[in-house]
C-alpha positions as CSV (number, residue, x, y, z in Angstrom):
1,M,-0.1,0.0,-0.1
2,S,1.4,3.2,-0.8
3,E,1.7,6.1,1.6
4,F,0.6,9.4,0.6
5,R,1.5,12.8,1.7
6,L,0.4,16.3,2.3
7,A,2.3,19.6,0.8
8,F,1.7,22.9,1.4
9,V,3.1,25.8,-1.7
10,G,3.5,29.2,-0.5
11,G,5.5,32.1,1.5
12,E,7.2,31.6,4.4
13,E,4.7,33.4,6.5
14,N,1.9,31.2,5.8
15,T,3.8,28.0,6.5
16,L,3.4,27.7,10.5
17,C,0.6,25.7,11.2
18,F,1.2,23.4,8.2
19,R,4.3,22.7,9.3
20,G,2.7,22.5,13.0
21,M,0.5,19.4,11.2
22,G,3.3,17.5,9.5
23,I,2.7,18.6,6.4
24,D,5.5,18.7,4.3
25,V,6.4,23.0,3.4
26,F,7.6,23.9,0.0
27,V,8.2,27.9,0.5
28,T,8.2,29.6,-2.7
29,Y,7.2,33.4,-3.5
30,N,7.3,33.2,-7.5
31,T,6.7,30.9,-10.3
32,T,10.0,30.9,-11.1
33,E,11.3,29.5,-7.8
34,L,7.8,27.1,-8.4
35,S,8.9,25.7,-11.1
36,K,11.8,24.0,-9.6
37,I,9.6,22.7,-7.2
38,I,6.8,21.1,-9.4
39,P,9.2,18.2,-10.6
40,V,9.5,17.5,-6.7
41,L,5.6,17.4,-6.1
42,R,5.1,15.3,-9.0
43,R,7.3,12.7,-7.6
44,G,6.3,12.9,-4.2
45,Q,3.3,10.9,-4.0
46,Y,0.9,13.4,-2.8
47,A,-2.6,13.6,-2.0
48,I,-3.5,17.1,-1.1
49,V,-1.2,20.0,-2.1
50,F,-2.5,23.1,-0.6
51,T,-1.2,26.1,-2.2
52,E,-1.7,29.8,-1.7
53,W,-4.5,30.9,-4.3
54,K,-1.7,32.9,-6.1
55,F,-0.2,29.8,-7.5
56,Y,-3.3,27.9,-7.7
57,D,-3.5,28.1,-11.9
58,V,0.0,27.2,-12.4
59,L,0.0,24.4,-10.0
60,K,-3.5,23.0,-11.4
61,D,-2.0,23.3,-15.1
62,A,1.1,21.9,-14.0
63,F,-1.0,18.2,-12.7
64,E,-3.1,18.6,-16.1
65,D,-2.1,15.5,-17.3
66,L,-3.3,13.7,-14.1
67,R,-6.9,15.0,-14.4
68,S,-8.4,11.9,-14.8
69,E,-6.5,10.4,-11.7
70,A,-8.2,10.7,-7.9
71,L,-4.8,12.5,-6.8
72,P,-3.3,15.0,-6.2
73,V,-5.9,17.3,-5.1
74,I,-4.6,21.0,-5.5
75,L,-6.4,23.3,-3.2
76,G,-6.2,27.0,-3.5
77,I,-6.1,28.7,0.1
78,P,-6.7,32.6,0.3
79,T,-4.0,34.1,2.3
80,R,-5.1,37.8,1.5
81,F,-8.3,39.3,2.2
82,A,-8.8,40.4,-1.3
83,E,-8.8,36.8,-1.8
84,M,-11.9,35.2,-0.1
85,G,-14.7,33.7,-1.9
86,K,-12.6,33.3,-5.2
87,G,-13.2,29.6,-5.1
88,T,-17.0,30.0,-4.7
89,G,-17.4,30.2,-8.5
90,F,-15.4,27.2,-9.2
91,I,-16.9,25.4,-6.5
92,R,-20.7,26.3,-8.1
93,K,-19.8,25.5,-11.4
94,L,-18.4,21.5,-10.0
95,V,-21.8,21.2,-8.2
96,E,-23.7,22.4,-11.0
97,V,-22.1,19.9,-13.4
98,A,-22.4,17.3,-11.1
99,I,-25.9,17.1,-10.7
100,G,-27.0,19.6,-13.8
101,S,-28.9,21.9,-11.8
102,Q,-27.7,25.0,-9.9
103,V,-28.8,24.4,-5.9
104,L,-26.6,26.6,-4.2
105,L,-28.5,29.8,-3.2
106,Q,-27.2,33.2,-2.5
107,G,-25.8,33.6,0.7
108,E,-25.5,29.7,1.0
109,E,-22.3,29.3,-0.4
């Protein structure tokens, strides 16, 4: 049986709680640094990769070829107030595709 791990990708200032939970942390501040981390993530048997929202699209694209697989799950986390609520539209679309109807009502997201 394979052992899966969890990872966080983002700035040092956002790593403390992830380190405290035993999650592997990869510190990066820009996409140039991120491009060096992506091969390590791909080899690392990560089940879930948490990332700052600003890196979400790059990571999602880097794992696009594995989209038909169940893992890894890439989760964007808002780390600044301006990023709050950015994932709501994405979740709304997923629910609508999954069940064929818009069931999330305003204020229930």
